[in-house]
N, C-alpha and C positions, 0 to 999 in steps of 0.2 A: 680228467675223469677216468675212473677205473672201468675195466671191461664189464664188471657186474652192474655198475650203475648205468652204463650205456645201454646194455641189453635190457635192463628193467625199464628204463625210460622209453626205449623204442617199443618194447612190448606193450606198454600202456598206451602209447600213441597209435598202435595198430589194433586197438580193441574192436574195430569194426570188421576185421577179418575173421574168417572161421578159425577155430582153434588149430586145426591142422596147418592152414596157411601161415598163421602166425608162428607156430613152432618151426616150420620150415625156414622162414626168414630169420628167426632167432638162431637157429642152428647154422645157417649160412654166414651170418655176421660174426658169430662166435668163432667159427673156423677161420674166417677172414682175418680177424684180429690175431688169432693164434699164429697164423701163417706170417703175418707182419712181425710178430714178436720173434718168431724163429729166424726171420731174415735180419734180425738185429735191432729192431726198433724197441724202444721202451714201451711199456703198456700204455701209458698216457699218450705217447706220440702215435702209437698204432690206432688208438681210439680217435684221436683228433684228426687223423688222416681221412676218416670216414665222413667227417663233417657233422653238422648240427642234426640232432635227432628229429627236430621238428620238420626241417626241410627234407630229410631222408624219408620220414613217414609220409609226408605229403606226396613225394614222388612215387612211393610204393602204392599208396592208396589210389592215386590217379591211374596207375597202370593195371591194377588188379581188378578184374571184373567182379561185380557184386552178384551174389546168388541169394535168392529169397529162400528162407528156411521154410520148407513145406509144413513144418510142425507149428509155425506161428499162426495163431488164430486172429487174423485181421478182421476188423469190423468196418463196414462202409459207414462213414460219418462225414457228411458234407459240411457240418458245422465246424469240424476240426481241420480237415484237409479236402481240397476240391480243385477241380479244373474249372475255373469260373468263366473262361472265354477261350475260344479257339477259332482260328481262321487261316486260310491259305491266301497269301498275297499274290500280286500279279507276276512275281518272279518265281512262283511255285515253291515258296518257302513257307513252312508251317509254323504257326505261332500258338503256343499254349500258355495261358495265364494260370499260374499255380498259386493257390491260397494255402498258407500254413500258419499255425499259431505264431504270434509276435515273438521275435528273438529266438526262434527254433534254431538249433545247430543243424546246418544244412547236411551234415553227415548222417543225421538221423532220418533224412528223407530219401527214399529210393524212388527213382524214376525208371520205369520199364518202358522202353520204346518197342512198339509192335509193328509188324510188317503187313498185316491185313486186317480186314473188318472183324474177323473172329478172334483177334487178339493174340496171334502167334508171336511169342517174344522174339525180339531181335537182339537186344542187349539190355542190361541193367547197370545203373551206376548211382552213386549218391548224388543228390542235387548239387552239392558243393563242387563235384568234379564233372558235371554234365558237359560244360564247354571245353574241358581239358581232355576228356576221354576220347572224344571224336572231334578234334579241333577244326577240321575242315567242314564238318557237317553240323555241329551243334554249338549253341551258346546260351548263356543264361544271364539275365540282368535284373537287378532289383528294380521294382516298379514303384511301389508306394506302400505305406502302412496306414492303418486306421487306428493304431494303438492296441488293437486286439489281434489283428491278423497282419501278416506281411504278404506281399504279392510279388511274384517273380515272373518275368517273361522268358519262357523257354522257346528257343527257335531252333528248328531242325530242317535240313533239306530232306528230300524224299529218299528213302532207302529202297523203295520198290515202286514200280510203275503204278500200282494200285493206290498208294498213299502212305500215310504214317499215322500211328496212334500212340497214346501213352496211357499207362496206369501209374498210380502214385501210392506209396506206402510210407507210413510214419510210425516210428516206435517212440513212445514217451513213457514217463513214469506212471501215467494214468491209463495206459493201454496201447494196443497196436491197432492203428487205423489205416484205412485204405480209401482211395477214390478211384473206382474202376467203372464208373458210369452204370451203376445198378442201384436198386432201391436202397434208401437209407436204412441203416441198422442190419443190413444183410451180411451174412458171413460167407456167402458164395462170391467168388471173384467174377466180375463182369468182363466184357470184351475190351473195355477201355474207351477212352475218348478218341474217336476216329476222325481223320480228315482224308477225304479221297483226293487223288491227284487231278 
């Protein structure tokens, strides 16, 4: 594979990053390939030494924190995305059941973990990487589908003595939706779905 094709493929697979983050990665990998060529490798060998673009993109997306774009106008719509159940078990582990449209790309779902009842954000990640971004603290498992919606069980340990909460965001071709435990069709962000410790 040529350097140009590699950079283009990787850039497309990193489309969930901000433009500036993506440009920074593209610049890094472009320079890395150039360095390997200067060390005597052929262009194709230099590119092959970096591995598969899919695996590389997955690794990058897992490690880069997600930031919500404040300009995005999310609408609370529990028919599209929702936290349908939440509970704390006897081991002080928090369970949140997330409902999203059937066959949604989990990279389009952002889960924001909060540290207090008022919804102070702790971290954001795509639902696809929830269990990978904080592997000792979090996990996500497919629960069931009804053909219209898919359900996922998100499990997290407490990050704070007070408890843990979540907010959910989904970007689709039909619009930008959120589930932040506020009235349906609201454009104001709620405090989130909270579980006390």
